Each structure stands twice: as C-alpha cells, then as structure tokens.
C-alpha positions as CSV (number, residue, x, y, z in Angstrom):
1,X,-142.1,12.4,74.9
2,X,-141.0,11.4,78.4
3,X,-140.2,8.1,80.0
4,X,-140.7,7.6,83.8
5,X,-137.7,5.6,85.0
6,X,-137.0,4.4,88.5
7,X,-133.5,3.1,87.9
8,X,-130.7,2.6,85.4
9,X,-128.5,-0.3,86.3
10,X,-125.3,-0.4,84.3
11,X,-122.7,-3.1,83.6
12,X,-124.9,-6.1,84.3
13,X,-123.7,-9.5,83.3
14,X,-125.4,-12.9,83.0
15,X,-128.8,-11.7,84.3
16,X,-130.4,-10.3,81.2
17,X,-129.0,-12.3,78.3
18,X,-125.6,-12.4,76.7
19,X,-123.0,-9.8,77.1
20,X,-122.9,-6.6,79.3
21,X,-126.2,-4.8,79.5
22,X,-127.8,-1.8,81.1
23,X,-131.2,-2.3,82.6
24,X,-133.7,0.6,82.3
25,X,-136.4,0.0,84.9
26,X,-139.7,1.8,84.2
27,X,-142.2,3.1,86.7
28,X,-145.6,1.5,86.8
29,X,-147.1,-2.0,86.5
30,X,-150.7,-3.2,86.1
31,X,-150.0,-6.3,88.2
32,X,-149.7,-6.5,91.9
33,X,-147.6,-9.7,92.3
34,X,-147.4,-11.0,95.9
35,X,-143.6,-11.5,95.7
36,X,-142.7,-8.6,93.4
37,X,-139.0,-7.9,93.3
38,X,-139.5,-4.3,92.1
39,X,-142.3,-3.1,94.4
40,X,-140.8,0.4,94.1
41,X,-142.3,0.7,90.6
42,X,-145.8,0.9,92.3
43,X,-145.0,3.4,95.1
44,X,-146.0,6.9,94.2
45,X,-143.3,8.1,96.7
46,X,-140.6,6.4,94.7
47,X,-138.1,8.9,93.3
48,X,-138.2,8.6,89.6
49,X,-136.7,10.5,86.8
50,X,-138.3,11.6,83.6
51,X,-136.1,11.3,80.5
52,X,-136.5,12.3,76.9
53,X,-135.4,9.5,74.6
54,X,-132.3,11.4,73.4
55,X,-131.2,12.0,76.9
56,X,-131.5,8.3,77.8
57,X,-129.6,7.3,74.7
58,X,-126.8,9.7,75.6
59,X,-126.6,8.0,79.0
60,X,-126.6,4.5,77.4
61,X,-123.8,5.5,75.1
62,X,-121.4,5.4,78.1
63,X,-121.4,1.6,77.8
64,X,-121.2,1.5,74.0
65,X,-117.9,-0.3,73.9
66,X,-119.1,-3.0,76.4
67,X,-122.3,-3.6,74.4
68,X,-120.4,-4.0,71.1
69,X,-117.6,-6.1,72.4
70,X,-119.8,-8.5,74.3
71,X,-123.0,-8.7,72.3
72,X,-124.9,-6.9,75.1
73,X,-127.1,-3.8,75.1
74,X,-130.2,-2.3,76.6
75,X,-132.8,-4.2,78.7
76,X,-136.1,-2.5,79.2
77,X,-137.6,-3.7,82.4
78,X,-139.7,-2.5,85.3
79,X,-142.4,-2.5,86.4
80,X,-144.0,-3.2,83.1
81,X,-142.1,-1.5,80.3
82,X,-144.8,-2.1,77.7
83,X,-146.8,0.6,79.4
84,X,-144.3,3.0,77.9
85,X,-143.9,1.3,74.5
86,X,-143.9,4.6,72.6
87,X,-141.0,5.9,74.6
88,X,-139.1,2.6,74.1
89,X,-139.8,2.7,70.4
90,X,-138.2,6.2,70.2
91,X,-135.2,5.1,72.2
92,X,-134.7,2.1,69.9
93,X,-134.8,4.3,66.8
94,X,-132.0,6.5,68.2
95,X,-129.9,3.7,69.7
96,X,-126.9,2.1,67.9
97,X,-128.2,-0.7,65.7
98,X,-125.3,-2.9,67.0
99,X,-126.7,-2.8,70.6
100,X,-129.0,-5.7,71.5
101,X,-132.4,-4.5,72.6
102,X,-134.2,-6.8,75.1
103,X,-137.4,-6.4,77.1
104,X,-138.4,-8.1,80.3
105,X,-142.2,-8.1,80.3
106,X,-145.3,-9.9,81.7
107,X,-147.0,-9.3,78.4
108,X,-149.9,-7.8,80.4
109,X,-150.5,-5.1,77.8
110,X,-152.5,-4.3,74.8
111,X,-151.4,-6.0,71.6
112,X,-150.8,-2.5,70.0
113,X,-148.1,-1.8,72.6
114,X,-146.4,-5.1,71.9
115,X,-146.8,-4.7,68.1
116,X,-145.2,-1.3,68.2
117,X,-142.0,-2.8,69.4
118,X,-142.0,-5.9,67.2
119,X,-139.2,-4.6,64.9
120,X,-137.3,-2.9,67.7
121,X,-136.7,-5.7,70.2
122,X,-134.1,-8.5,69.6
123,X,-135.1,-10.7,72.6
124,X,-138.3,-10.9,74.6
125,X,-137.8,-12.1,78.1
126,X,-141.3,-13.0,79.2
127,X,-142.2,-13.6,82.9
128,X,-145.2,-15.9,82.9
129,X,-146.3,-16.0,86.5
130,X,-148.5,-19.1,86.0
131,X,-150.6,-20.6,83.2
132,X,-153.3,-21.6,85.6
133,X,-155.8,-18.7,85.6
134,X,-156.8,-19.2,89.2
135,X,-153.2,-19.3,90.4
136,X,-152.3,-16.3,88.2
137,X,-155.2,-14.2,89.6
138,X,-154.4,-15.1,93.2
139,X,-150.7,-14.2,92.6
140,X,-151.1,-11.0,90.5
141,X,-154.7,-9.8,91.2
142,X,-155.5,-10.0,87.5
143,X,-156.7,-12.6,84.9
144,X,-154.2,-14.1,82.6
145,X,-156.4,-14.2,79.4
146,X,-154.6,-11.2,77.8
147,X,-151.2,-12.6,78.7
148,X,-151.9,-16.0,77.2
149,X,-153.5,-14.5,74.1
150,X,-150.5,-12.2,73.6
151,X,-148.0,-15.0,74.1
152,X,-149.8,-17.3,71.6
153,X,-149.8,-14.6,69.0
154,X,-146.2,-13.6,69.7
155,X,-144.9,-17.1,69.2
156,X,-146.5,-17.3,65.8
157,X,-144.8,-14.2,64.6
158,X,-141.3,-14.3,66.1
159,X,-138.6,-16.9,65.7
160,X,-138.3,-19.0,68.9
161,X,-134.7,-17.8,69.5
162,X,-136.1,-14.3,70.2
163,X,-138.4,-15.5,73.0
164,X,-137.3,-16.6,76.5
165,X,-140.1,-17.7,78.8
166,X,-139.4,-17.5,82.6
167,X,-141.6,-18.6,85.4
168,X,-140.4,-16.5,88.4
C-alpha cells in the first residue's frame, strides 16, 4: 500500500490543533476551489513521494517527544486526505497511540472512506466552503450534497469536541 504525499511539514504549532504537529499533505482533491491554498496537490507535475505506511511512521517518530510532551501529533491534510483513507488507516494502526491523529478535510468523499477512519481520528477539522449550494458550486465546481450529508451523519456519531468546523 502506497500513499502519495506532496509534503511533510514538521514542528507546526497553533495551526492544526493543540501541541506540536506534523502535517502530512496528500496529493489529489476532487474540488477545484477558486482560492485553493494547496493548488500543487492538483498539478500532475508536482513532485510527490510515495510512501509505505511503515516508512511514513518512521519519519513521524522523529517528533515523538514533541507530540507526547505537547499533546500534538499527526495531521492528515492535502489535497483531500480521505481519498487515501486506507493508507491513513494503516498509518494510524502503526502510530503511537499517544499521538493525536487529526484530519483536515472537506468531507467531499464517500461515507465508506470516512467511516474507515472513525476509530482512528481524534479530531476532525472540516473545511466547509459554504452551506449555500449555489455558492459552493461556484466556488468549488461541485455540489455540496455529499458534504452536507456526511457532516450531518458525522455529528450524530462523534462527540462535538472531536469536530471543528471551519469556513475558509
């Protein structure tokens, strides 16, 4: 199993939750947001690295002490990390259970991909572009029906402390 990653950003503070974190940014996203901050995840010419889960975990272990001492951990972002949910699931199984595991997602994914990570992810950072379907489509090029449906279901399953909703 391989994960296509465009960047690993270490020693991040105050941008992805409490503590020191390492952002693992995945290649690929189904949305085409007009003001995308990570457009490189769409560009086929973007240099990306393919990792096996155990190799990524060994890289993340470099910051083990920071994660444990500050309550930080891994942040899976992108692009849309849910497109590589199986890879993330494997990484989470191998990662230290004391590390926080967070995901930054648009929730534009099949429910099966979200559900696979339900027991793995400690905090869901959800970027809702807009609740108005016309504005959402104009901004992203897609309908927001799946996003709204996934969000409604997610909030019935998880405690509210595990969900952060952002409107970028």
